[in-house]
C-alpha positions as CSV (number, residue, x, y, z in Angstrom):
1,V,22.6,13.2,33.4
2,N,24.3,15.3,30.8
3,E,22.6,17.6,28.4
4,R,22.8,15.3,25.4
5,D,21.1,12.4,27.4
6,G,18.4,14.8,28.5
7,M,17.7,15.9,24.9
8,E,17.6,12.2,23.7
9,A,15.2,11.4,26.6
10,M,13.0,14.3,25.7
11,E,13.0,13.4,22.0
12,H,12.1,9.8,22.9
13,V,9.1,11.0,25.0
14,L,8.0,13.4,22.3
15,F,8.2,10.7,19.6
16,Q,6.3,8.3,21.8
17,Y,3.6,11.0,22.4
18,M,3.4,11.6,18.7
19,R,2.9,7.9,18.0
20,M,0.3,7.5,20.8
21,D,-1.6,10.4,19.2
22,R,-1.9,8.2,16.1
23,A,-2.5,4.9,17.9
24,N,-5.7,3.8,16.1
25,E,-5.1,5.7,12.9
26,G,-5.4,4.0,9.6
27,C,-4.5,5.2,6.2
28,Q,-6.2,5.7,2.8
29,V,-4.0,5.2,-0.2
30,T,-5.0,6.8,-3.5
31,G,-3.1,7.5,-6.6
32,R,-2.0,6.5,-10.0
33,L,1.0,4.5,-11.2
34,H,2.5,4.5,-14.6
35,I,3.5,0.9,-15.3
36,Q,5.8,-0.4,-18.0
37,K,5.4,-3.7,-19.9
38,V,8.0,-5.4,-17.7
39,N,7.8,-7.4,-14.5
40,G,7.7,-5.3,-11.4
41,N,6.0,-4.7,-8.1
42,F,4.4,-2.0,-6.0
43,H,4.0,-2.4,-2.2
44,L,2.7,-0.6,0.9
45,A,4.9,-1.1,3.9
46,L,5.5,0.1,7.4
47,G,7.9,3.0,7.7
48,T,9.5,5.6,5.4
49,A,10.9,4.4,2.1
50,H,14.5,5.2,1.1
51,D,16.9,4.3,-1.6
52,I,20.4,3.6,-0.2
53,R,23.2,2.5,-2.5
54,G,20.7,1.3,-5.0
55,K,18.6,-0.7,-2.6
56,H,15.0,0.0,-1.6
57,I,14.6,-0.1,2.2
58,H,11.9,0.9,4.7
59,Q,13.0,2.7,7.9
60,F,10.9,2.3,11.0
61,V,11.0,2.1,14.8
62,M,11.4,-1.6,15.8
63,S,8.9,-1.1,18.7
64,D,6.2,-0.3,16.1
65,I,6.3,-3.8,14.6
66,P,4.0,-5.5,17.2
67,R,1.5,-2.6,16.8
68,F,1.6,-2.6,13.0
69,N,-1.6,-4.2,11.7
70,C,-1.9,-4.5,7.9
71,S,-5.6,-5.3,7.9
72,H,-7.1,-3.7,4.8
73,T,-9.9,-3.3,2.4
74,I,-9.3,-2.7,-1.3
75,N,-12.1,-0.3,-2.3
76,H,-10.9,0.1,-5.9
77,I,-8.0,-1.0,-8.0
78,S,-7.9,-0.8,-11.7
79,F,-5.4,-0.4,-14.5
80,G,-6.3,1.9,-17.4
81,E,-9.5,3.6,-18.5
82,W,-12.9,2.6,-17.2
83,Y,-15.2,0.8,-19.6
84,P,-18.7,-0.8,-19.2
85,Q,-19.0,-4.3,-17.7
86,Q,-15.4,-4.0,-16.4
87,K,-14.5,-6.8,-14.0
88,L,-12.3,-5.8,-11.1
89,P,-11.8,-8.9,-8.9
90,L,-10.0,-7.2,-6.0
91,N,-12.5,-4.5,-5.5
92,G,-14.1,-5.0,-2.1
93,M,-11.5,-7.5,-1.0
94,Q,-11.1,-7.3,2.8
95,H,-8.5,-8.9,5.1
96,T,-8.6,-8.4,8.8
97,I,-6.0,-9.4,11.4
98,A,-7.7,-10.0,14.7
99,E,-4.6,-10.4,16.9
100,E,-2.2,-7.6,17.6
101,G,0.3,-6.6,14.9
102,G,1.9,-8.4,12.0
103,G,0.8,-9.8,8.7
104,V,2.0,-9.8,5.1
105,F,-0.4,-9.9,2.2
106,T,0.8,-10.6,-1.3
107,Y,-1.4,-10.3,-4.4
108,N,0.1,-11.6,-7.7
109,L,-1.5,-9.7,-10.6
110,K,-1.3,-10.2,-14.3
111,I,-2.2,-7.1,-16.2
112,I,-4.0,-7.9,-19.5
113,P,-4.3,-5.2,-22.2
114,L,-7.6,-5.0,-24.0
115,Q,-9.7,-2.9,-26.3
116,Y,-13.3,-2.3,-25.5
117,L,-15.6,-1.5,-28.5
118,S,-18.7,0.3,-27.5
119,P,-22.1,-0.2,-29.3
120,M,-21.6,3.2,-30.8
121,G,-18.2,2.2,-32.3
122,Y,-15.9,4.0,-29.9
123,V,-12.7,2.2,-28.9
124,T,-11.3,2.3,-25.3
125,H,-7.8,1.1,-24.8
126,S,-7.5,-0.2,-21.2
127,N,-6.4,-3.2,-19.1
128,T,-8.0,-5.8,-17.0
129,Y,-6.2,-8.1,-14.5
130,A,-6.2,-11.6,-13.1
131,S,-5.3,-11.9,-9.5
132,E,-4.0,-14.6,-7.2
133,Y,-3.8,-14.2,-3.5
């Protein structure tokens, strides 16, 4: 065994240890997106995102695929300012994958601009959305 092979083996063991340390870890995603009035998408995916030669890719370890479980709960998703009686159809949506690994979930959304006029005469410019799963 040469020195390079030994280092690669050690890095492999360290990387596996780091992944085992996060074995049952989930994630909580929070943030804000600025969206334009054009078609587009946003997504959450396994791995680290990179732009290579104008293409958006995700880099990950192939052995992670069977363990990747994209079960999820959407606690809150909205587009724009809050207003009374706001309808947010995806809030509370939950999907669970019982078997090990896998799964892709796609939500098609149509963002609809609106103006809410309060009883006091204040105008709130916001958006609502229609969703299809």
